[in-house]
C-alpha positions in Angstrom: 39.1 53.5 9.9 37.0 55.9 10.7 37.8 59.5 10.6 38.0 62.1 13.4 37.2 65.5 11.9 35.0 68.4 10.8 33.3 69.5 8.0 30.7 72.3 7.4 28.0 73.4 5.7 27.1 76.4 4.3 23.0 76.8 3.8 20.6 79.6 3.6 17.9 80.1 6.2 17.7 77.5 8.7 14.1 78.3 9.9 13.3 77.0 5.9 12.3 73.2 6.5 14.5 72.0 3.1 17.9 73.8 4.8 16.7 71.7 7.9 16.5 68.6 6.7 19.4 69.0 4.4 21.8 69.4 7.0 20.2 66.6 9.1 20.8 63.8 6.1 24.4 65.8 6.2 25.0 65.5 9.9 24.0 61.5 10.3 26.3 61.0 7.4 29.0 62.6 8.5 28.6 61.2 12.1 28.7 57.1 10.8 32.3 58.5 9.8 33.3 59.8 13.2 33.3 63.2 11.6 31.0 66.4 13.0 29.3 69.0 11.3 29.7 72.7 11.9 27.0 74.8 10.4 27.4 78.4 8.4 24.3 80.2 7.5 24.4 82.6 4.5 20.9 83.7 4.9 20.8 83.5 1.4 23.0 86.6 0.7 25.7 86.5 -1.8 28.2 88.6 0.1 27.2 86.2 3.4 28.2 83.1 1.6 31.9 84.6 0.3 32.7 85.8 4.0 31.1 82.6 5.7 32.8 80.1 3.4 36.2 82.0 4.2 35.8 82.4 7.8 35.3 78.4 7.5 38.0 77.7 5.3 40.7 79.5 8.2 39.4 76.7 10.6 41.0 73.9 8.2 37.7 72.1 8.2 38.2 68.6 6.0 35.5 69.2 3.9 33.0 72.4 2.9 29.4 71.3 1.5 27.7 74.7 -0.1 24.2 75.6 -1.3 25.8 78.1 -3.1 23.6 81.6 -3.5 26.4 83.9 -5.0 26.4 84.1 -8.4 29.9 83.3 -9.0 31.9 80.7 -7.3 35.5 81.4 -9.1 36.8 82.8 -5.5 37.0 79.0 -4.8 39.1 78.2 -7.7 42.4 79.0 -5.7 41.5 76.5 -3.1 40.3 73.8 -5.4 44.0 71.9 -5.4 44.9 72.1 -2.2 42.1 73.0 0.2 39.6 70.7 0.9 37.2 69.2 -0.5 34.1 71.0 -2.1 30.8 69.7 -2.5 27.9 72.0 -3.9 24.5 70.9 -3.2 20.8 72.1 -4.6 22.9 74.4 -7.0 25.9 73.8 -9.2 28.8 76.2 -8.5 29.3 78.9 -11.2 32.7 79.2 -13.1 33.9 76.5 -10.5 34.3 72.4 -11.5 33.2 70.3 -8.1 31.0 67.5 -6.8 27.1 68.1 -6.9 24.2 66.9 -6.0 21.3 68.5 -7.6 17.6 67.6 -7.8 15.7 66.6 -11.2 14.0 70.2 -11.2 13.3 70.4 -14.8 12.0 66.9 -15.0 9.8 67.2 -11.6 7.8 70.5 -13.1 7.3 69.3 -16.5 5.9 65.9 -14.8 3.5 68.0 -12.8 2.9 70.4 -15.5 1.6 67.2 -17.9 -0.3 65.7 -15.1 -2.6 68.7 -14.9 -2.4 69.0 -18.8 -3.7 65.8 -19.1 -6.8 66.5 -16.6 -7.6 68.8 -19.1 -6.2 72.7 -18.0 -4.4 74.8 -20.3 -4.7 77.9 -18.2 -1.6 76.9 -15.9 0.0 79.5 -14.0 3.9 79.7 -12.7 4.5 81.5 -9.5 8.2 82.1 -7.7 9.9 84.2 -6.1 14.2 84.4 -6.3 13.9 83.6 -9.9 17.6 84.3 -10.4 18.5 80.7 -8.8 19.1 77.9 -10.5 16.9 75.7 -9.0 13.9 78.4 -10.4 14.8 78.8 -13.4 15.7 74.9 -14.3 11.6 74.4 -12.7 10.8 77.5 -14.9 12.2 75.7 -18.0 10.7 72.6 -17.5 6.9 74.5 -17.3 7.6 76.2 -20.5 8.8 72.6 -22.0 5.8 70.7 -20.9 3.5 73.7 -22.0 5.0 73.9 -25.9 4.7 69.8 -25.6 1.2 70.4 -25.0 0.9 73.4 -28.0 0.5 76.3 -25.2 2.7 78.6 -26.6 1.6 81.6 -24.7 2.7 80.5 -21.3 4.5 84.0 -20.5 1.3 85.2 -19.5 0.9 82.8 -16.7 4.6 83.7 -15.5 4.8 85.4 -12.4 8.2 85.5 -11.0 8.5 87.8 -7.9 11.0 89.3 -5.8 12.6 88.1 -2.7 10.1 89.1 0.0 7.2 87.0 1.1 5.0 89.6 0.4 5.5 89.9 -3.0 4.7 86.4 -3.5 1.4 86.4 -1.6 0.1 90.0 -4.2 0.8 87.9 -7.4 -0.9 84.8 -6.0 -3.8 86.6 -4.8 -3.9 88.1 -8.5 -4.1 85.1 -10.2 -7.0 83.6 -7.7 -8.9 86.9 -8.2 -9.3 86.9 -11.9 -12.0 86.3 -13.5 -11.1 84.3 -16.8 -7.4 83.4 -15.0 -5.5 80.4 -14.5 -7.4 77.1 -13.9 -4.2 75.6 -12.1 -1.3 76.5 -10.8 2.0 75.3 -9.9 4.6 76.8 -7.8 8.3 76.9 -8.3 9.1 76.4 -4.3 7.7 76.2 -0.7 7.5 79.8 -0.3 5.1 80.3 -3.3 3.0 77.2 -2.0 2.5 78.8 1.4 1.4 82.0 -0.5 -1.1 79.7 -2.0 -2.1 78.2 0.9 -2.6 81.7 3.1 -4.4 83.4 -0.2 -7.1 80.1 0.1 -7.3 79.3 3.8 -10.4 82.0 4.3 -11.4 81.8 0.5 -10.9 78.2 -0.8 -10.8 78.1 -4.4 -11.6 75.6 -7.2 -7.8 76.4 -9.0 -5.8 73.4 -9.0 -2.0 73.5 -7.4 1.0 71.4 -7.3 3.8 72.7 -5.4 7.6 72.2 -5.7 9.3 71.0 -2.6 7.3 69.4 0.3 7.1 71.5 3.8 5.0 71.3 6.4 1.3 71.1 7.1 1.0 70.7 3.2 -0.8 66.9 3.7 -2.7 68.8 6.2 -4.2 71.0 3.7 -4.3 68.6 0.8 -1.7 70.5 -0.6 -0.2 68.1 -3.9 3.4 68.6 -4.5 6.6 67.6 -6.5 8.3 66.0 -3.7 12.0 64.2 -3.0 13.9 62.8 -0.5 16.0 66.4 1.2 17.8 63.9 3.8 19.0 61.6 1.3 20.4 64.6 -0.5 22.0 65.4 2.1 23.7 61.7 2.9 24.7 61.9 -0.5 26.6 64.9 -0.7 28.1 63.9 2.3 29.2 60.5 1.3 30.8 62.5 -1.8 32.6 64.6 1.0 34.1 61.6 2.5 35.1 59.7 0.0 37.1 62.7 -1.5 38.8 63.0 2.0 39.7 59.4 1.7 41.2 59.3 -1.8 43.0 62.8 -0.7 40.9 64.5 -3.3 41.4 64.3 -7.4 39.1 62.3 -9.9 36.3 63.5 -12.6 33.7 65.9 -10.1 30.9 63.3 -9.5 26.7 64.9 -10.5 24.5 63.0 -8.8 21.1 63.5 -9.0 17.9 63.3 -6.8 14.4 61.8 -8.4 11.2 63.9 -8.0 7.5 62.2 -7.5 4.6 63.5 -7.6 2.5 63.4 -3.8 -1.1 63.5 -4.1 -3.2 64.9 -1.7 -6.2 66.6 -3.7 -5.3 70.1 -4.8 -2.9 68.6 -7.7 -6.4 65.9 -8.9 -8.8 68.6 -9.7 -10.3 69.1 -12.8 -10.9 72.6 -14.3 -14.7 73.5 -13.6 -17.1 72.9 -15.9 -17.8 76.9 -16.1 -14.4 77.7 -16.8 -14.0 77.9 -20.1 -10.2 76.9 -21.9 -9.1 78.6 -24.7 
């Protein structure tokens, strides 16, 4: 029998295409079970996460789906035995056992770096902001892993982990691109870093190869290669977990679902190092 109830999804910035597609996938799957979706926006603020989650719990929603940003989710431990099912999306909870739906972050980034190394690149930079997030840490780990596999032991010199602002990304990207002996390739840890690359090279085209992580609007127009994944399917999987928990009245071993990634080739990630650049 179809369920008729409400579930809530807490996301960061709705203007970010990632969150928009994630929410769309959740909403579509819930609708097939007669459920409606309430969105809660945290603006990627840890304090807002706690406040919004508590507000939603007071409304006695049937399930809570969360893209967490707070450093610790143990504040939800009291809700776990008798509260609504909780599913964490994109990032796992800290100090809380719950269902999760994650991207294969480490593997996806390692694959991107290996593809650049296969083309002859060795000076490969990594750029991202919000380095405290699980997703960025995992992608950074994948970058380092692939570099070490190739015998590149000084990758730290090419790492640019900036603060939360977009201007810091712009500055980091411009700095790398303006170096005379800079990297011959760059990988981005998130779509905001990819946009910084597009802005930096729009008026001054670069021969530096580039692969971003997570697709973004107009990436195909600008010929930007990315590590892509199905964000909508990620939302659907999270909603399915929530519905199954509601139907089973909770209980059971927490589920862990991983969404596969793939490199989408559009030109920027297939550039070989130019002959003028001498690799160390």
